[in-house]
N, C-alpha and C positions, 0 to 999 in steps of 0.2 A: 482551374476552377472556382477560387477564392469568388474571383470578380462576379462567376456565376452565382451565386451563392448572393451577391450582394444585390444585382441586379434582382432574384427572385425574393430577396427582402424587403427591397424598396419594392417594390409594385405589388406587394403582398400587405405592405403596411403603410399605407398613402394617409397623409396625415389631413384630417378634419381642419379646418382653420378658422371655421362661422364661430360667430357669439349668438346671445340671445338674451333678451332683459331679464327675462331670471333665468341664475343660472345650471346651466346641467339638468333643465324642465323642457327642452324643447319638442323632443319627441311625445312627452303627455300631452305641451300644447297644441301639435299638430295632430292627432289621435281626436281632442276636441273638436278643432275644425272639421277636420274629417267626419264624424260625428254629427256637425253641425247640417254638414252639406248633403248626407243620406237620407236624415231624419226631414229635410226639407222637401228632397225629391218624393219621398215615401209622402208624406202630407199630401201633396198635391195631388196623390192620387188615392188616399185614403177619404179625403176631403168628400166626395161624393155618397160614401156612403151615411154622412153624418147629415147631409143636407137635402140628400133625397125629401125626406119626409117634408120639408120647408118650402121645396121644390111644389110638390104636388097638394102643399097647402094642409095635411095634415094633420098640422097640430097648429094652435092658435100665433102663427108667424106672418113677417112683412115679407109684402110684395116685394120681387116677381113672383107668379106661381105660374107653374106650367104641367100639364097634365100629360103621362107615359103611361102606356099600359104593362101589366107586367112582364109581357114577353119583350118590350122593349127596354123597360129596367134590366130586364137579365141580361139581356145582350151589353147595354152601357157596365154590366158589370164584368162579363166576360171580354170586352175590349181591354181593360187593362191585360188580361194576363194572354190575349190574340198578338196584340203591341208588343210586349214584351217577351215571347217566344221569338218574336220574329227579330228583334234588337240583340237579345244574347249573344249569339256565338259571334257578330260583326262586332262589337263592343270588344268582346274579347281578344279575335285577332289584333283591332286597333290597340289594346294597349300591349298587347305582346308586340306589334313591332315600332308602337311611339311612344308607348308608355303612355300615363293615367293622366299627367297634367293637361293636356289638351283637349283630350278625346272627353274625358268626365269634365271637365270645365265647361265647355261648351253645352254639353249637353244639358250641364244644370240651367245655365240662363236661358236655354229655350223651354226647359221642363217649368221656368217660370215665367216665360212667356205665355205659355202653353194655359198656363194658371190663370192666366189674367183677363187670358181670352175668351176661357169658359164659359164666364154670364151672358157674354153676346154670342155662343156658340147653342148656348141653350135656348136663348131667345128667340132663334133661326131657326130652330126646330131639332127634331131626334135626329137626321143626317148630320148635318153639320156637329152637333154635341158628340154622336159616335167618331166621330172623325176626330175632334178633340181627344176625346176619352182614347184611341187608336193610338195617337202619337205621343199620349200623357205614358203611355205604358211603353212604348218602343223608347222611349228618353228615359224610363223607368228601369231600364235593364244593364244604363252606363252603372247604377249603382251595385252591380254584381261582383264584377272580379274587381271591383276596388277593395273592398273588405281583403281578400287574400293576399292584391298584393300590398294592402297596407302594413298586415303581417309580417309577410314574407320579408320585408324590407325597414319597415320600422322598427317593430316590436323586436327586444330581445329575447332568445330561443328559452328561457326559464321563466320570463314572465306571458306566456304566449295566450293562458286561461286568461288571466286578469284583460288583455287586451283584445282579445277575440269576444269578451262578455260585452266589453264596451261599446268596439264596430257593430255587435250584432243588434244593442241594445235600441239603434234609430226605429223598429218598426211600432213598436210602444210606447217609446217617445212619442212619436208622430200620431199614433191612434189618442194617447194623452192628449195632445195638442188639438186636434180635432174635435175630437169630445168634448172637451172643456170649454171651447172658443163657439163650437157653433149653436148653443142654446142662447148666448147673447149675441150671434150678428147674427138669426134668422130674427130677432125680436128687436133689431137696430133699425133705424130709420134707414139704412142700405140694401139692408133685408139680408138675405143669406151669400149674395157675391160679395159681401163684405169679407168674409174668412176667404175667398180666395184672391183679394187683392193685397190683402197681409199676407197671405202665404207668398205670394208672386214678389214680394218685396224682400220676407225673410231669404227667398230659396236667392236671389240677385245680390245680396250682402253677404251672403254665406259663401259664394263664389267667386264673390273677389279676394275673401280673403283666400280661398284655396291655390287662385293663382299669384299670392302675393307670396305666400309659406310654403308649396308643395315642392319637392326637387324630385324625380325618379332617378336621382341615386345620390342616397345622404351624403355620403362623400362629398358632393359638390356643393351640399346645401351653404348657403349664408350663415345660415342660424345654426349651426349644428358645430359642434366642438369635438376635441379628441374623445376624452374623454367617454361623451355619447356614442360616440361612434363604435366605440371599441366595447360597451354592453350590448348595442345593437348587432355586432358580427361576430362574438365572440359563440365559440360553435357552431357556425354555419358553414355552408360549405361556399365555396367560392361563387357559383353559379346562381345562391340564393338573393345577390345582393348585386348582379347587372341587371345592365337597365333590357334587354332580350334574353328573350329565353325560348327556346325550342323544346316545345311540349310534347311527349310522346302517348299522344290522347288514344290510341287504341290500346296499350297497357294500361293505363289508366282505367278505361270504361272498363275492360272486365276485367280487372281485380277485384276481387271477393270482399278483400275490407272495404276499399273504396264504395262500391255496390252497397254493403250492410251501412256506409257512414250515410251515403244520399236516403238508403231506406228510412235509417231514424231521423234524420233531416225532414224528410219527406213528410213522416208522422207529427213531428215537432211543429211543421209547417202549418200543413193542411188545418191541423185542430187547433191552432192560436188564428189562422186566418176567420177560419168557420166565425169563432166568438169574437172578431173582431168587429166582422160586416153583418151578425144579424144579431149580437146578446142584445144589442139596444131594444132591437123590436119585443126580444123574448121578454126584456123588463117591462113593455109598454106594455103588451098585448097578452100574454099568459099568467105577468105577477102581474101586474095590476095598479106599477109606477107611472104616476105624470109623469110629463115627458125631461122636463128639466132633472125631477129626482133618477130617474132613467139613465140620461144625460151623465150626469158626475157619476152615478154607481158605476156604472161601463168604463168611467174612467177611473175609475180607484183601482184595478187591479194594476196597471201599469205602474203605477208610482213605486208601490213595491220594488215589483219587478224588478222595473231597472235598477234601484240604490241596491236590491238584492242580487242583480244579476253580475253585478260589479264587485257586489264583496266576497263573492261565494268564487268568482273568479281568483283574486284575489290569493284568498283561504286554499284554494286547490295549488295556486305556483307555492304555495308556504309550505303543504304537508311534508313532511319530507321520512315520516318511518313507518311508510306503505310505499309500494311496486307503483309506478307510474299507469301499467297496465290496470290495478286493482284500481287507484283513484279511477280512471275512466269508467269502469263500470260501476262504481258508488255513483257515481256523480250522474251515466245515464242514467242508471234506475231513476233517479230522483225525476230526473227530467222528462223523462218518455214513459215509462214504466208506470209510475205513480199515476199521474193525468188520467189515466184508465178508468181509477178507482172512481174520482169525482167525474166523471164520464156519464158514467154506471150509475151513479145516484143523482147526478142532478134529473134525468130522468124519471126519476118515481117523486120529488120534491112537490106539492102542488102549492096553490097562491098562500093555503094558510099558511105554511112553512117558507114562506118567498127570502128570508132573508138567510135561511139557512144554504139555498142556492147561491145567493150573494159571497157568503163564508165559500163555498166547495170554487168558487169561480177564482176567487183571489187566491185561495189555497192552491188552483190549478195554474196560476200563474207566475204563484212562489216555485213551484216544482220548474217551471221552464228556465229560473234563473239559474241554474244547476248545466245550464247547455254548454255552456264553454269550457266547461272540464270535461264534458263528455264527447258527444260525437265530434265536434268544432276542433277537440283539440287532438282528436284521435286523427283529424284531417289533416292538420298542421303540421303533427310529428313524424306520421308517414311517408304522407308526403312529399314535403318539405320545398325544392326550389318548386313543386309544381303545385302546393298549396294553394297555387293561386286561382289554378281552373278548377281544385276540385270544390272549393270553396265558391268561387262561383258558378259549379252548378249546383251545388247545396241551394245557391241565392236563385240560382233560375229556377228551382222547382218551385219558390213563390210565382212564378209561370204559372206552370201547372195548375198548382193550387189556386192561384186566382181565377182560373180557367173554369175547373172540376168544384170548386165549394157552390158555387151558385146550382151548378147542376144535383150536387148533394141534396141542395135547401130546395130547389123545383121536385124534386125526387119524392120529397115528404109533405112540402108545402104545394096545395094544389091551388088551392082559392084563397082570396082574401080570407073569409071566414075559418080558415084552417091556420090563420095565423093565432087563432086565442086558444088552441085547443092542442093542450099538453103532450094528450097522446100522438099528435102529428110531428108533434117535437123530438118523440123519445128515440124513434130510429134512427136519425140524424146523431144523435147523442150517444148512442150504443153500438153505430158502425165507425165514431170515432174514439172507442173506448177499446172496440178490437184492434184498429188497426195501430192503437200505441203499446196496446200490450203484446203482441204479435210481435212487430219491429226492436223492440228495448229487450227480447227473450233473445234473438239473435243473435243482438251487438255481443253478447256475451262472448261468444265463440269467435268472434272474429275481431275484436278489438285489437291494437298494433300504439306500440309508443315508440316503436323505432321506427326508422323508414325503410321503406319495403325493399325487398333484395336486389331488386334492380338497379335501383338508386343507389344503396350502397353501395354496390358493384362498378358504377359510372365514376364517384365521387370519391375512391379509393384515394386516400393522402391528398384530396383536395380542399384541406379545412382554410375557415380564416385563419390569418393570424393576425390578432389586435398587438398593438405596440407595447402592451403588455408582456405579451408574451415573446414577442421576438427580442422586449431587452432582457428578458429571462434567461431566452436561447442565447446572446451574444453575451451573455455574464460568463451561461456553461462553457462558451467555446474558448472563452479567454484564459 
């Protein structure tokens, strides 16, 4: 019997013998590498929304210039959603079978290649540009499962809010990058293609770092020491750190807690994507800002958003005076429910008071920064070893949003003249308001801070044992 105990103890307290130039900080460094990779892939997607005005020569910009009809432009917007819809589940399955290192790394390099070839595709005409956008969307789906895998395998359980806040901040970071750099690129001697060439270079550099440092099994990393491995594994089920996981898809898909998580995620994603895609045009056409000023105003909200998102995630993890579920409900109220007020208000603000619109939009982004302690944390704590799939679906909802956001825009803005009329934009803002309000209200009744019942049953008695816990156990037995 003592031999059996020794074997089990040895298996569960596997030693991590790696080292890193900054002691005990490798997990944090790896998170930043992951954010860089996620951001670069997303920037390859969002760049089109910023350069389309330069492409069509609607602003004073350098050539090349190409003309696309409103219908063609709509399909170029939808192409990302269509491509990522096709790519999400193949990538998710590939990660479950092969891990994330090679599938994500190869997809990232190809995304950089697509970015580099986009200007050439545009010069060849709409069909070629559409094909490039579809492929970019397909490769964008590689982002989705990586967030959940990083949280499950590399994040300490009691720091999940700050890490999920950091990892999910890649969309506003990418938006800021493309917003801020599109203006100078369009006015450069190279023209708008310069933005794509720079993004392609950044993408390749990011994924070289990914190949060097990422490992699907933390204990086997050459850069992780035992202290950090204990932090990562403490309180987790053994299955959470395994390379391969058999996911009970049906149990998760039909679980009411998970469904409500996805509903709130969709409200957050859909409303934010609408702003990322069209708020620049709203500034130019309705509020009458010039193109450069509109670009900088549009890039303003993501700056406090990213900083606050990580800071508020850190705060959420540190709060101990209230139950975890109460924290979730409070943070989700700020993230999903509060923006409904600002969207409703924006529909009434005229050009005369345009700076109040800027204030409302900045406050909306600030509210989004609470998501790491709201529905995202609920997804991680309730789904545990399956949270990679749940968060992958959260990201998959971006594909649906990418497809439907242009549809909402097209249903309210019918002609070029409508761009300049506030009343034509109003139904879109009010639709976003209603979606956020209803989703946030439902969350109160279904949020959960503990593993789902069937997950608890599956993992009964199968917690990881850290070396600290193992040592305490040995001393007690002695």
